[in-house]
VOBA-1610 file (N, C-alpha, C; in pm, whole numbers, padded with zeros to 5 digits, always signed):
BEGIN
Met+01316+01574-02228Met+01328+01495-02102Met+01189+01466-02025Ser+01179+01354-01977Ser+01065+01325-01894Ser+01072+01407-01768Cys+00949+01448-01710Cys+00948+01509-01580Cys+00835+01476-01506Phe+00860+01412-01385Phe+00758+01369-01291Phe+00784+01436-01166Arg+00663+01493-01110Arg+00673+01556-00987Arg+00673+01459-00854Asn+00724+01490-00746Asn+00708+01428-00630Asn+00772+01293-00616Leu+00880+01265-00698Leu+00951+01140-00692Leu+01052+01165-00562Arg+01026+01084-00455Arg+01100+01117-00327Arg+01197+01028-00284Gly+01199+00909-00344Gly+01312+00813-00302Gly+01303+00689-00373Leu+01401+00608-00379Leu+01410+00477-00453Leu+01472+00361-00360Leu+01404+00269-00325Leu+01468+00152-00268Leu+01510+00062-00377Pro+01654+00038-00384Pro+01700-00036-00501Pro+01649-00182-00511Thr+01629-00248-00408Thr+01587-00397-00411Thr+01507-00437-00301Ser+01389-00495-00327Ser+01322-00545-00212Ser+01258-00689-00265Met+01258-00769-00165Met+01210-00902-00196Met+01098-00936-00111Ile+01029-00821-00041Ile+00914-00845+00033Ile+00784-00759-00015Asp+00814-00656-00089Asp+00706-00564-00136Asp+00605-00620-00245Trp+00657-00718-00314Trp+00582-00782-00422Trp+00588-00926-00413Pro+00476-00997-00364Pro+00490-01141-00347Pro+00528-01209-00473Gly+00647-01287-00451Gly+00705-01371-00556Gly+00800-01296-00646Lys+00812-01180-00634Lys+00910-01093-00723Lys+01007-01010-00654Ile+01117-00989-00711Ile+01217-00879-00672Ile+01194-00757-00748Cys+01176-00640-00666Cys+01140-00533-00727Cys+01216-00407-00662Ala+01223-00301-00736Ala+01266-00169-00685Ala+01142-00099-00631Val+01148-00013-00540Val+01030+00061-00472Val+01067+00201-00496Leu+00964+00265-00565Leu+00966+00409-00580Leu+00861+00472-00496Phe+00909+00583-00424Phe+00818+00648-00325Phe+00788+00788-00383Leu+00653+00807-00379Leu+00601+00943-00423Leu+00560+01018-00293Gly+00571+01149-00298Gly+00541+01234-00181Gly+00401+01269-00192Gly+00343+01304-00066Gly+00200+01348-00067Gly+00089+01244-00022Cys+00016+01263+00072Cys-00092+01181+00101Cys-00219+01262+00153Asn-00330+01211+00119Asn-00461+01277+00159Asn-00507+01220+00287Phe-00436+01118+00353Phe-00480+01069+00486Phe-00372+01112+00580Arg-00414+01105+00711Arg-00317+01146+00817Arg-00329+01026+00928Cys-00313+00908+00878Cys-00312+00793+00967Cys-00203+00809+01081Pro-00235+00811+01206Pro-00148+00841+01314Pro-00035+00736+01316Tyr-00040+00624+01269Tyr+00056+00526+01278Tyr+00143+00511+01153Cys+00118+00599+01059Cys+00197+00606+00929Cys+00356+00605+00963Gln+00417+00519+00903Gln+00561+00509+00921Gln+00644+00575+00810Asn+00580+00646+00727Asn+00645+00731+00631Asn+00600+00878+00646Pro+00614+00929+00778Pro+00569+01078+00786Pro+00634+01170+00714Glu+00766+01160+00653Glu+00825+01246+00583Glu+00769+01251+00436Leu+00691+01156+00400Leu+00618+01168+00265Leu+00485+01204+00278Val+00421+01236+00401Val+00282+01275+00387Val+00259+01401+00326Glu+00335+01510+00350Glu+00334+01623+00278Glu+00394+01610+00141Ala+00330+01672+00041Ala+00380+01667-00095Ala+00518+01708-00110Gly+00575+01817-00016Gly+00711+01865-00029Gly+00799+01801+00057Gly+00755+01691+00123Gly+00846+01630+00223Gly+00962+01559+00165Gly+01057+01530+00257Gly+01184+01458+00203Gly+01307+01546+00200Gly+01316+01649+00286Gly+01441+01723+00293Gly+01426+01855+00235Glu+01531+01938+00234Glu+01535+02080+00204Glu+01491+02102+00056Asp+01514+02003-00030Asp+01475+02017-00165Asp+01362+01930-00189Gly+01298+01875-00090Gly+01186+01794-00121Gly+01228+01645-00140Gly+01353+01617-00153Gly+01400+01493-00178Gly+01379+01447-00324Arg+01364+01543-00420Arg+01322+01517-00551Arg+01432+01436-00629Met+01369+01346-00709Met+01437+01266-00791Met+01405+01289-00935Glu+01483+01263-01035Glu+01446+01270-01173Glu+01414+01132-01232Trp+01326+01122-01309Trp+01270+00997-01355Trp+01392+00936-01440Glu+01459+01013-01509Glu+01573+00954-01592Glu+01677+00884-01513Asp+01693+00934-01390Asp+01785+00870-01294Asp+01731+00723-01247Val+01584+00730-01224Val+01519+00612-01185Val+01519+00518-01302Glu+01494+00567-01422Glu+01491+00468-01532Glu+01638+00398-01569Ala+01729+00489-01553Ala+01863+00443-01583Ala+01905+00337-01480Phe+01871+00354-01358Phe+01891+00254-01249Phe+01803+00119-01285Leu+01682+00130-01322Leu+01611+00021-01354Leu+01670-00072-01484Arg+01714+00006-01573Arg+01772-00052-01695Arg+01895-00125-01647Ser+01964-00067-01565Ser+02093-00119-01519Ser+02081-00248-01445Arg+01960-00279-01389Arg+01925-00397-01321Arg+01836-00495-01393Ser+01819-00468-01520Ser+01730-00547-01609Ser+01787-00704-01593Gly+01697-00785-01582Gly+01742-00935-01572Gly+01756-00971-01429Trp+01770-00866-01331Trp+01781-00899-01197Trp+01654-00871-01119Ile+01598-00738-01143Ile+01473-00709-01075Ile+01360-00733-01169Asp+01245-00765-01107Asp+01129-00802-01206Asp+01036-00691-01234Gly+01036-00585-01147Gly+00943-00479-01170Gly+00967-00363-01075Leu+00876-00273-01094Leu+00880-00146-01001Leu+00755-00136-00928Ser+00770-00121-00788Ser+00658-00090-00698Ser+00637+00050-00664Val+00531+00112-00699Val+00517+00253-00690Val+00429+00265-00562Thr+00488+00347-00456Thr+00414+00357-00328Thr+00422+00505-00286Gly+00390+00532-00164Gly+00389+00668-00122Gly+00413+00672+00037Gly+00347+00788+00092Gly+00236+00865+00033Gly+00131+00790-00044Glu+00041+00861-00117Glu-00058+00801-00198Glu-00045+00850-00350Pro+00010+00753-00422Pro+00046+00777-00555Pro-00070+00833-00645Thr-00189+00783-00608Thr-00294+00828-00709Thr-00334+00993-00702Leu-00266+01051-00615Leu-00296+01194-00609Leu-00223+01269-00718His-00137+01199-00788His-00054+01267-00894His-00107+01231-01037Asp-00137+01344-01113Asp-00190+01336-01237Asp-00096+01258-01327Asp+00029+01268-01305Asp+00123+01204-01402Asp+00149+01046-01373Leu+00076+00996-01279Leu+00093+00851-01236Leu+00073+00758-01363Pro-00033+00780-01448Pro-00034+00688-01556Pro+00087+00680-01658Arg+00132+00800-01670Arg+00243+00824-01763Arg+00364+00758-01704Leu+00390+00777-01573Leu+00501+00709-01511Leu+00486+00555-01513Cys+00366+00500-01492Cys+00354+00357-01514Cys+00369+00307-01646Ser+00324+00393-01749Ser+00358+00358-01892Ser+00507+00348-01920Gln+00570+00458-01869Gln+00719+00463-01909Gln+00791+00338-01835Ala+00755+00307-01725Ala+00818+00193-01651Ala+00797+00064-01738Arg+00674+00048-01779Arg+00647-00068-01857Arg+00715-00070-01994Glu+00711+00052-02054Glu+00793+00054-02179Glu+00943+00035-02173Ala+00986+00056-02034Ala+01130+00020-02015Ala+01152-00130-01992Gly+01046-00209-01992Gly+01034-00353-01974Gly+01019-00400-01831Phe+00959-00322-01747Phe+00939-00363-01613Phe+00787-00378-01579Ala+00746-00481-01510Ala+00619-00492-01450Ala+00596-00388-01338Val+00475-00346-01325Val+00433-00232-01225Val+00343-00283-01131Lys+00384-00252-00996Lys+00284-00280-00887Lys+00249-00138-00828Leu+00129-00124-00776Leu+00089-00006-00721Leu+00028-00021-00590Asp+00076+00058-00485Asp+00021+00074-00348Asp-00075+00185-00341Thr-00196+00164-00288Thr-00300+00273-00283Thr-00382+00255-00154Asn-00440+00373-00112Asn-00541+00370-00012Asn-00676+00357-00071Gly-00697+00359-00188Gly-00831+00339-00265Gly-00921+00449-00247Ser-00871+00577-00223Ser-00953+00687-00199Ser-00983+00760-00336Arg-00927+00720-00452Arg-00949+00776-00578Arg-00981+00683-00689Pro-01087+00612-00674Pro-01123+00501-00778Pro-01122+00545-00915His-01149+00662-00944His-01144+00709-01092His-01006+00690-01144Val-00905+00717-01072Val-00768+00698-01112Val-00741+00542-01132Leu-00792+00463-01042Leu-00760+00317-01060Leu-00833+00270-01185Arg-00950+00320-01205Arg-01022+00279-01328Arg-00937+00308-01447Arg-00885+00435-01459Arg-00797+00469-01569Arg-00687+00377-01601Leu-00618+00338-01476Leu-00494+00262-01496Leu-00535+00116-01537Phe-00638+00065-01479Phe-00691-00061-01520Phe-00730-00064-01675Glu-00802+00030-01712Glu-00854+00041-01857Glu-00744+00048-01948Ala-00615+00119-01902Ala-00508+00125-01991Ala-00408+00016-01979Gly-00443-00087-01895Gly-00360-00195-01876Gly-00223-00165-01837Leu-00209-00070-01726Leu-00091-00033-01690Leu-00022-00088-01558Leu-00111-00178-01506Leu-00072-00233-01371Leu-00068-00396-01388Asp+00026-00450-01318Asp+00047-00599-01317Asp+00007-00646-01162Phe+00012-00555-01062Phe-00025-00599-00930Phe-00077-00477-00865Leu-00172-00492-00783Leu-00229-00377-00695Leu-00239-00421-00547Ala-00191-00346-00453Ala-00199-00370-00310Ala-00279-00249-00258Met-00403-00288-00199Met-00486-00178-00140Met-00477-00185+00004Asp-00457-00075+00074Asp-00466-00068+00207Asp-00602-00032+00257Leu-00650-00116+00349Leu-00777-00108+00422Leu-00749-00055+00563Lys-00809+00063+00601Lys-00760+00120+00739Lys-00835+00061+00854Thr-00970+00035+00848Thr-01044-00014+00957Thr-01190-00039+00893Ser-01289-00074+00981Ser-01421-00090+00930Ser-01469+00054+00875Leu-01551+00056+00769Leu-01586+00173+00713Leu-01651+00265+00804Glu-01713+00236+00894Glu-01775+00333+01000Glu-01667+00414+01071Lys-01542+00367+01082Lys-01440+00425+01152Lys-01326+00495+01071Tyr-01357+00487+00937Tyr-01250+00531+00846Tyr-01199+00666+00871Ser-01291+00768+00877Ser-01258+00901+00895Ser-01174+00929+01029Met-01201+00847+01132Met-01146+00856+01256Met-00998+00816+01238Val-00974+00705+01166Val-00837+00656+01136Val-00756+00749+01052Ala-00828+00796+00936Ala-00755+00870+00848Ala-00732+01015+00894Arg-00807+01060+00994Arg-00796+01183+01036Arg-00829+01292+00930Arg-00907+01251+00833Arg-00970+01336+00725Arg-01103+01286+00692Pro-01190+01363+00660Pro-01319+01307+00602Pro-01296+01213+00480Val-01360+01100+00493Val-01338+01002+00386Val-01470+00957+00330Asp-01497+00955+00195Asp-01608+00910+00141Asp-01591+00763+00122Val-01658+00683+00202Val-01626+00541+00215Val-01695+00475+00092Asn-01785+00539+00018Asn-01837+00478-00107Asn-01719+00480-00214Arg-01625+00565-00196Arg-01512+00560-00286Arg-01419+00435-00259Ile-01418+00405-00122Ile-01346+00286-00095Ile-01407+00153-00144Arg-01541+00161-00119Arg-01615+00045-00176Arg-01597+00026-00327Glu-01594+00148-00392Glu-01593+00139-00538Glu-01446+00086-00585Ser-01338+00124-00511Ser-01210+00083-00544Ser-01186-00068-00521Val-01259-00117-00410Val-01263-00261-00390Val-01318-00343-00503Ala-01438-00284-00544Ala-01512-00340-00656Ala-01417-00348-00777Leu-01348-00238-00808Leu-01265-00223-00938Leu-01145-00322-00925Val-01093-00335-00808Val-00987-00435-00790Val-01034-00575-00824Leu-01148-00609-00754Leu-01203-00750-00770Leu-01234-00777-00914Glu-01284-00670-00991Glu-01315-00702-01125Glu-01214-00692-01226Ser-01099-00646-01187Ser-00981-00609-01272Ser-00927-00722-01333Gly-00928-00829-01252Gly-00860-00957-01303Gly-00706-00963-01287Ile-00651-00852-01230Ile-00509-00852-01205Ile-00474-00904-01076Glu-00348-00946-01052Glu-00305-00991-00925Glu-00318-00877-00820His-00363-00919-00704His-00386-00809-00599His-00383-00873-00453Glu-00375-00777-00365Glu-00393-00823-00228Glu-00451-00696-00151Phe-00540-00716-00046Phe-00574-00619+00043Phe-00486-00626+00167Arg-00460-00507+00236Arg-00379-00522+00356Arg-00440-00436+00458Cys-00421-00467+00571Cys-00473-00378+00699Cys-00363-00387+00805Thr-00306-00278+00847Thr-00231-00257+00964Thr-00317-00265+01089Val-00281-00376+01165Val-00375-00390+01287Val-00324-00321+01412Val-00376-00205+01428Val-00334-00116+01529Val-00413-00109+01650Pro-00369-00158+01764Pro-00473-00162+01885Pro-00535-00020+01907Gly-00661-00018+01939Gly-00746+00096+01959Gly-00801+00154+01824Leu-00761+00112+01713Leu-00803+00146+01584Leu-00877+00035+01494Val-00819-00087+01520Val-00857-00202+01453Val-00873-00324+01533Asp-00991-00389+01545Asp-01013-00505+01628Asp-01072-00613+01539Leu-01093-00723+01588Leu-01141-00838+01505Leu-01276-00809+01447Ser-01358-00734+01519Ser-01501-00696+01451Ser-01473-00614+01333Asp-01380-00519+01330Asp-01341-00436+01218Asp-01295-00524+01103Leu-01205-00615+01136Leu-01148-00700+01028Leu-01247-00795+00966Leu-01350-00846+01043Leu-01449-00919+00992Leu-01541-00835+00910Ser-01566-00723+00938Ser-01638-00631+00848Ser-01564-00613+00715Leu-01434-00587+00720Leu-01361-00563+00598Leu-01366-00698+00505Ala-01349-00816+00572Ala-01339-00924+00499Ala-01474-00954+00426Arg-01572-00919+00490Arg-01703-00943+00413Arg-01714-00848+00286Ile-01652-00727+00294Ile-01658-00639+00191Ile-01576-00687+00064Ile-01461-00754+00105Ile-01356-00801+00002Ile-01386-00947-00033Glu-01491-01009+00004Glu-01503-01147-00024Glu-01480-01184-00177Gly-01414-01285-00198Gly-01370-01302-00337Gly-01235-01266-00374Ala-01165-01182-00289Ala-01031-01125-00308Ala-00927-01256-00300Ala-00822-01237-00356Ala-00717-01337-00354Ala-00654-01328-00217Ser-00632-01214-00148Ser-00562-01230-00019Ser-00591-01101+00070Leu-00598-01137+00191Leu-00604-01025+00291Leu-00472-01037+00371Val-00398-00936+00390Val-00278-00939+00479Val-00299-00862+00602Leu-00280-00924+00711Leu-00284-00856+00838Leu-00133-00810+00867Gln-00113-00680+00866Gln+00023-00622+00898Gln+00043-00591+01048Gln+00139-00641+01110Gln+00164-00618+01254Gln+00208-00477+01258Phe+00143-00390+01361Phe+00187-00258+01386Phe+00324-00245+01450Arg+00401-00159+01405Arg+00526-00123+01460Arg+00532+00011+01514Ala+00562+00016+01652Ala+00549+00152+01722Ala+00689+00225+01702Glu+00714+00266+01586Glu+00835+00344+01559Glu+00819+00438+01452Asn+00869+00555+01452Asn+00876+00660+01338Asn+00733+00686+01298Thr+00636+00686+01395Thr+00494+00722+01364Thr+00467+00862+01351Leu+00376+00886+01247Leu+00336+01026+01227Leu+00289+01095+01348Asp+00200+01042+01430Asp+00181+01084+01570Asp+00256+01024+01667Ala+00353+01096+01738Ala+00444+01048+01820Ala+00391+00962+01932Ser+00260+00985+01975Ser+00198+00917+02078Ser+00186+00773+02048Tyr+00182+00737+01922Tyr+00157+00604+01890Tyr+00299+00511+01896Arg+00400+00576+01937Arg+00524+00515+01951Arg+00526+00439+02104Glu+00411+00475+02179Glu+00406+00411+02302Glu+00295+00298+02296Val+00235+00286+02179Val+00131+00180+02178Val+00180+00043+02160Gln+00143-00045+02237Gln+00195-00193+02233Gln+00118-00280+02131Pro+00175-00328+02035Pro+00114-00410+01919Pro+00048-00520+01986Tyr-00050-00576+01908Tyr-00114-00700+01947Tyr-00018-00810+01942Pro-00033-00915+02028Pro+00053-01034+02025Pro+00050-01097+01895Gly+00158-01152+01849Gly+00161-01213+01718Gly+00069-01332+01712Glu+00069-01402+01827Glu-00028-01529+01825Glu-00165-01493+01807Leu-00214-01375+01849Leu-00348-01325+01850Leu-00382-01296+01693Leu-00289-01230+01633Leu-00302-01194+01489Leu-00329-01327+01400Val-00246-01428+01441Val-00256-01561+01370Val-00381-01624+01398Arg-00432-01618+01520Arg-00576-01678+01539Arg-00673-01600+01465Trp-00667-01482+01463Trp-00750-01382+01384Trp-00752-01416+01237Ser-00635-01439+01181Ser-00618-01475+01039Ser-00695-01607+01005Glu-00681-01697+01108Glu-00740-01823+01081Glu-00905-01812+01073Glu-00944-01718+01157Glu-01095-01694+01162Glu-01133-01626+01032Leu-01058-01521+00987Leu-01092-01436+00876Leu-01087-01524+00759Ser-00997-01624+00751Ser-00977-01711+00626Ser-01108-01783+00583Ala-01202-01796+00669Ala-01336-01853+00630Ala-01406-01756+00535Leu-01366-01637+00526Leu-01431-01535+00434Leu-01341-01493+00319Val-01205-01484+00350Val-01110-01456+00241Val-00972-01501+00287Pro-00897-01555+00195Pro-00759-01612+00244Pro-00674-01512+00304Thr-00639-01538+00433Thr-00573-01435+00509Thr-00444-01472+00563Lys-00342-01398+00559Lys-00219-01429+00628Lys-00161-01311+00711Val-00061-01327+00784Val-00003-01235+00875Val+00139-01192+00823Cys+00185-01074+00834Cys+00323-01039+00807Cys+00370-00940+00917Gly+00492-00941+00925Gly+00549-00853+01035Gly+00563-00916+01181Val+00521-01047+01189Val+00532-01111+01320Val+00658-01202+01305Leu+00755-01192+01401Leu+00874-01256+01402Leu+00860-01396+01437Thr+00775-01431+01530Thr+00757-01567+01577Thr+00614-01612+01572Met+00594-01723+01515Met+00466-01787+01498Met+00456-01885+01605Pro+00323-01910+01654Pro+00309-02020+01749Pro+00312-02154+01696Ala+00359-02250+01758Ala+00360-02389+01700Ala+00221-02444+01702His+00183-02512+01599His+00041-02577+01604His+00057-02714+01659Ala-00043-02742+01744Ala-00047-02873+01805Ala-00072-02981+01703
//
């Protein structure tokens, strides 16, 4: 039997996690960052997810996927930070062998893992979270971050030739327009930058539940300015301003 560690949850169906596809979402436990606005705090520690760690068996996940063959297009692997787990390449391989495309969400802190996945042809889509300008990375991650690894991961994604997007959750006090412009310059040539609206709920640091998000119309204006460097869109904003 296959055995994968830290399988913590499965969202049966999502129409928003993978642009243009219907997918299931598999959550892996454990993260090397401690971003205060993280909305999956139960997944930050490797053993998170309940008394038994919320552990799932891959056989159950695979059986579910096969039961949805023809309905869902693929599997999105997220976390936590999936690249922390040595068995990630094998997990992606088994998902593809079962006939499903694979998307990976990552913070880009472990480029050697991404290189291995790209070289083995195990990914169909990659979404990389960018936290803020490189100068402020460790402040936001609340851990020492080697930003050269972030740069390396960006370069690997851009060189990979696979579908991708870069994302940034725009949190007041942590990310402003100057930070976003700095990031956009680093990822010039990317297919897409997504500005994600911050939601002040279920955050790792409870004090961030009192932070007021940026107005949606401001994020839209910023996305228009950033699009001069890289195609940029906004998600998580319920109302968009009418254009004159």
